[in-house]
N, C-alpha and C positions, 0 to 999 in steps of 0.2 A: 839241350833239358828248356830252355827257357822259350827255347821256340818251340818247341811240340806243347809247354802249358800254354802258352798264346795260341795256339789253333788250335787247343783242347778246345779255352776260351771261347775264342770264336763258335769254333765249332757247337759247345754248347748253347749259346743266344740264337744258333742261327735252329734250333731244334724243338719243333713244339708238343705239346704234352699231347701225346696219341693215345685215344683209347681203343682197341677194336681185337681181333682174334689172336690169339698169341699163337706161338708153335705145338701145345698142348693142349690148343683147342678149346683153351680156356679163355673167354673175356678178360681185359683189365690193358693196364699199363701198360705202354713199351718202358722198358728200363733202357734201352738202348737207341741209338740213330739206327743198328739193321735188325731191331726188335719193330719197328715203327715200320720197316720198308715193308719187311715179311708181314704184316699186317695187309696188305692189298690195297683196297678200292674201298672195301667196307671199312676204315680207319673212319676217329673222328678227331681231329684237329679239336680237343677241347679248351683247347685258351683262343682258340681264332672264335668260340662258339659264344662264349664265355663275356667276354670282352664285346664283342656286337651286338649284342642282346644288351649289356649293362649299358654301350651310349647310348644304345636305341630308348631305352631308358632313361637316361637324361636329359633327353632332346624330348620326348613326349613328357615329361613331367616340367621342364622349363616350358613351355608352348604352355600347355594346362593352364601351370600357376600364370601365367603372364594372358591367356584366354578370363580366366576370374577373375581378375584385377583391374583389367580393363575399365577404362574410364573416360570419359570423353572432356575432364575438365583437365588439370593438370598429371600428364601420365608420369611414371616412375623406371628409373633408369631402365628394368627389366621391359613396357611394355616402348619401351625408346628404341631398346634395340632391337625388339622382332618385328614392330613396324618398319624401319628402319632395311631391316633384310628379306621379309614381307615383298615391302616397294622396290626393292633391288630384282630378287627373280622374279618378280611379276613381270618385271620391265624388258630383265632380257627373255621371258616366254614371249611378251610382245612384241617384241621384235625379231624373233629365230621365228617361233612357231604359224606358220600359215595358214593355221588349218581351226576348226573352232571345236577344242575336247575339253572337258570341267577338269580331266584328271589331270590334265601334263603340267601346270601351273604348282597343284602341292606334290604331283610327284617331282617335280626338281626342287623344288621346295627341300623335300626330304632327302634327295640324294646329297642335294650341297652340304646339309646340315649335318648329316649321319655320317658322309665321306670326311668331311671334317676334322670331329670331333674324334675318326677313330685313327683318321693320320695326327692329329695331336697329344694321341699319348708318346706320340714318340720321340717328344719332348719333355719327358721326364726321364733322372739319368734313367742308363741300361740297368743297372744291380737292382737299385728299390724295388721294386716289386714283384723282381722274382729271387731275389732274397728271403723279401716277406711272405712268399708264398712257399719259399722252402723251410720256415720257423715255422709256418701253422701247420705244413704236411707233416714235417718232421724228417724229412728225405734230405737232406743235404746237395745231393745229384736234380732234384725236380728238373727235368726241362718245363721250359714256360717262359714265352713270348707275347709280348703285350699286345701289339700294335698289330691289329685286325688286317689293314692292308696291305704289312708286304707279307701276305699270307695266299699266294696265287688262289687258293681253294674260295678265298671269300670274293676278290676281283674276278673270277670267271664265273662266281653264285650271283653277284648282283648285274652284272654285262651278261649273263645271259634271262636272269632276268625283264632285261631290256628287248632282250635278242627278242622273248617270247610275246611282249609285247610289240614290237617294231612285223611279227610277222600276226600279229591277228588285227594290225587294225590295216595292215596292207591287204588283205582279206577279208575283211570288213568293209574298206572304204572300196577298191577295187572291186570287189570281188574275186573269185576263182579264177574266171579265167581272164582277168583283168593281170592278177601277178603272177600270175601262168606266162600271162605274155608277158609282161615283162621283163622278164627271168629267158624266154626264146624268141622277140622279135628285137630286140636292144642291143647295142646300141648300130647295127647294120641292119640294114633291110631295103628291099626291092623291090619296087611292082610284080617282077616274073614271079610267079607260086615255084617253080624247081628251086631258084635263085635263091627265094626263100627259105625254103624247106630243106637247103644244104646248110643252110646259114646258120640254121637252130643250134645245132650244136655249137659252134661259135660263140654263139653269142650265150647258150645256157653256159656256156664254161667261164665265163669275163662277169657274169650277175654275177652268177652263183659263189664264185669266192672273194667277187667285192660281197656281197651278202654276207659274206661267212670271216670276212679283215673286221667286219661290224665290233662285232664280239668280242675278240683276241684283241685289238688293238685297245676296245676300252683298259680291257680286263691289265695288258700286259703293260701300256701306258703308266697305270694309278699304279700296280706292284711292283714294276722295273724303279720308279723314280722311287715311291716309299723304299725297297727294298738296300736302294742305293743310299739313303740317306741314316738307314740304321745300321748300316753294316759300318757309315764314317763314324757310325757314334761309339759303337762297339771299338774301330781301329783306337780312337781317342783315348778310351774309357783301357786298353792294354796298355797303355803307356802312363799311365798313375800308376800300376802294378811292375814298370822297371827296375825302384828301386833307386833310380835314378834323380835327384831332387830337381837341378832343371828340363828333364825331361818331364816330369810329374806339373812342373810349374808351365812349360809350353801346352799342355793338353789340358790346362783350366781355360788358358787362355783359347785355343781350341774350340772347349768344350761353345765354349760359351758365343763365339764370332758364329759357328756354325750352326748352333739352336737359334739364333738371330736370323741368319739367313735362313734357315729349313723354316722359318712361322712363312714364310713367304712361300717356300715350296707346298707344304700341304694346306695352303687357302688356295693356291693355285691350284693344285690338283685337282681338286675338288670339287671349284671351277670349271673345271675343263670337262670332267663327266659329268657334269650336269650338262653345259653346254653344248657337250655331242650326244645327251640324250637326247637333248629338246631338238637339235638336228635333224639325228637319224627320225625320230618317230615323225617330224614336219614334214620328211621323204619320202613320209609312210604313208599321209595322207594325202598328198598329191595325186591327181585323179588325171595321169596325161590319157588321155584317147589315144 
């Protein structure tokens, strides 16, 4: 029974608040994992969307506040923090991006701060926000996940947006012919036209897989690391409900130790997502004739 209770607790915390078309044809929230699954593609993870927008607004408001209070005299703590962050991102872009595009630095800054804030919600104890949501809604069994980056839909959404920019700038810089040539004439080439024609399918297969792997690896790397981190926090929380004093005490120690280590993970994952975006867009701007 204890194992089933622990299993149910874990499954409940890993289920999103899903809104979609129910089996009776009406639209509403799923009350079971099976109902959420049956909603299919046109279902919305309301908690993921809500928290993504919320931390995005926090990011905008903080930077707007810093911009409104900017001064050339003695800066405040917020202005100092924002300036250091902007200089760090700007330096990363200058070292990595070899083209000329005024969009890249603001995009990199947005990605780094937004992903970091979404990741940072994982440091809040796993039961606090879901229990608050259950109290407000009046539904004690409410599904409610609070870390958007533990949802592959969110990470894939961001990575596909980056992928769209990669395709756009590849075509803009190289032209349609250059982009198609990049996919079909590399990495293998030959001066013999017949041999080159025979190599086109091989080249396309290799280059297309490489191209598609960019958004997939970008999304799954962030999702996998954050999902694993969330799962560790949930497993530690299970220890508190064991009824054993020594196990609960060990859970407190592990909770703090993992939280301190997780600060490094959430920062590193935001940095990696930003850097890979810069690298991929830099490659898209390279016009190799």
